[in-house]
N, C-alpha and C positions, 0 to 999 in steps of 0.2 A: 677664408677663401681669398686667394690672391687674384688680382685682376689680370696680371701678366707675369712673365718670368722674372725672377729676382734680378737678373742682370740689367733689366730695363727700368727698374724702380728707382725713383729719385727720393721719395719720401715714404717712410713707414710709420704708421701710428699703431701702437700695439697695446691694447687694453688699458687705455689711460683713464684715470680717475681724477677728476678736476673739481676744485672747490672755489667758490666765491665767498669769502669770509667763512662762515660755518655751514654754508649751504652746499650740499653735495650735488653738483650739476651734471657732470658726466660720470656715469657709473661703469661703463665698459665700452669704449669706442675703439674700433680696430678697422683699419683699411690701409691700402697702399696706393701710391700715385705713380703711374707709369710716366717716364720721362717723355716730354713733348706732347702730353695729352691735356685735355680739360676734364677735370673730375668735379661733378656737381654734388654738393652736400644738400640733401633734400629732407624735408620734414615739416611738420606744422610749426606755427609760432611757439617759441619757448621750448622746442625739442632739444636744443643744445648745439645748433649749427654754429652760431657766432662764438660760443664758448669754445668750440673745437678749434676755430681759427685762432682765437686768443691763446689757447693752450699751446699751439704750435709756436706762437711768438713769445711764449712765456709771460703773457700779460695776466694770467690767472695762475692759481696754485695747483700744479699737477703733482699729486702725492704718490701715485702708483702708475705703473706702465712705462713704456718707452716711446720716444719719438726720435727716429733716425733720419738724418738728411745725408744722402749719399753714403749711407752706412755708418755715419758718425752720430753719436748721441748728442742731441741738442737741448733736451729738457734739462733744466737747472742752469742754463746760461741766462744772462740778462737779455732783455729784449734787444738792446743795442748789439750784443754779441750774436744773437740770432740773425739780425739784419745784416751783420758783417759777413755772414755765410752766403750772401747774395739771395736773401729771401725778402721780398717786398710785400707790404701789407696795405691794402686800401680798405679802411674801416667803413662801416655804414655811417650815414648822416654827413657825407661829403666833408671829410676832415681836411679842411684847408685853412690857411691863415687869412681870414676874411678882410683884415685891414691892410694886407700887403697886396701888391700888384701881382698880376699873373707871372711876370718875369721874376719878381722877388720870390714868389712861391716855388718856382722851378729852381732858382739858384740855391735856395735854402735846403732843397732836397738832395743836394750833392753829397755823396759820401766822401769823395775826394775832389780836389780842385780840377776843373776841366770836364767833369762828368756831363754837365748840361751841354756844353759846347759840342761834345762828341755826339750827343743825341739830338741836338737841336733840329736838324733837318728831318729826322724820322718822326719826332714828336709833332712838329708842325704839319707834316704830311698827314698824320693820323688825325690831328685836331686843328684844322685850319682856323676855327673860331679863336683859338688861343693865340695864334699869331696875329690875327686881326685886332684882338683886344688886349694885347700884351701889356699895355700900361694901365689897364683898368684894375681897380681893387676887386678882391673877391666878392665884396658886398654888392658890386655893380654888375655881376654876372647873373645870368639866368640859372635856374636850378640845374638844367642840363649842362650848361657850361661849367658850373661848379663841379659837377660829377666828372666831367671830362678832365678838369684840372686835377682833381684828386687822383684819377688814374694816371695822368701824365706825370705827376710827382713821383709815382712809384716806378716809372720808367727811366727816370733820370740816372739812377745808379744802374750798374750791370746786374740785374736780378735774373737768376735762373729759375726761381719759383715765385709766382705771384699769388697772393691770397686776396680775393676780391669779395667784399661783403655787401650784398644788397645794392648793386649798382643801379638797378632800374627803379628803385623805390621813389614814388612820387613824380615820375617823369611822364611826359606825354608820349603816346604811342609812336609818333614820328621820331622822337628823340631816342626811344628804346630801340627802334630799328637801326639807327645810326650806331648806338652803343653795341648792339650785337655784331655789327660789321667790324667795329674797332677791336672788340675782344677776340673775334676770330683772327684778326690780323696779329694781335699780341701772341696768340698761341703758336704762331709760326716761329716765334723767337724765344718763348719762355713757356714752361709748364705752368698751368693755372689750376687753382682750386677755387671754385665759384660757389657762392651762396646767393640764391635769389628766390624770393617767394613766388615770383612769376614763372610758372612752369613753362610757359611759352619760350622764355629766354633760355632757361637751362636745357630744354629739349632741343632747341636749335643749335646750341653750342657744344654741349658736353659729349665726350666720348664714353665716359663711364659715370656711374652714379653710386652714391652711398646714401641710404636712408637712415636717418637718426630719429629715434622715437624714445621720449622720456630718458634722454641721456645715454642711450645705448644704440650702437650700430646694428640694425636688424636685417637689412637687405643691402646687397651691392651687386653690380653687374654692368652690362653694356647698355648704354642709354637707348640705342636703337631697339632693343628688345623691350625695355620698360615702356616706351611710347605706345606699344601695341598691347600692353597688359593693363587694360582699363580697370580691372578689379583691384590690382595692386595700387594703382594711382589713386583710386577712390578711397581705399582702405587707409593708406598712409598719408595722403596729401589732401584728401577731401576735394579733389578736382574732378569734375565730371568729364 
């Protein structure tokens, strides 16, 4: 089932089979991503959501199926070549260079010289704490500030698609609310695929959803409809 018409699709994932060493993690994941939308990948822990993001970035072994970005096949490319297609990835666990300063982290995220200077004003408007603590090392930032820096790093290059994995994990509720506002702002400039175990986060942000269970995409549709389908939420997510 397509979420929207083909002309509006930026990414298509078609029946991918992905492995980590000899473990068969994704057995049949299929979905499409409408341009300018936020699509949430939902499912219980271990269902295959993170592996799906890593498959798009070619960080795991995709042995069957197709991944098309703007109609062009990208599986089989190196992760660097995928990123060169203007696809950004914010992995879980706040992937920053902890011994580098905020400024150094942002500079090193440039794909080409001048990327950060072109985005400086926008990034610091979204993340005022990063401007305030620009000379602090990553280890000196709070967990929320580290997460904001991880997201900001993905904004330095001109990305048309952002993959964001578990941004709210371990954060206080007040920081999560700020994060929701930031991601909503990001979606005005870039298409987003979002993984977050906190259903409150995804339900507030996503236009569409894809449910992954035991390595298979089993349900997909409009998030506004899922929010009112309590039986489906309980069945697949275990959320009351």
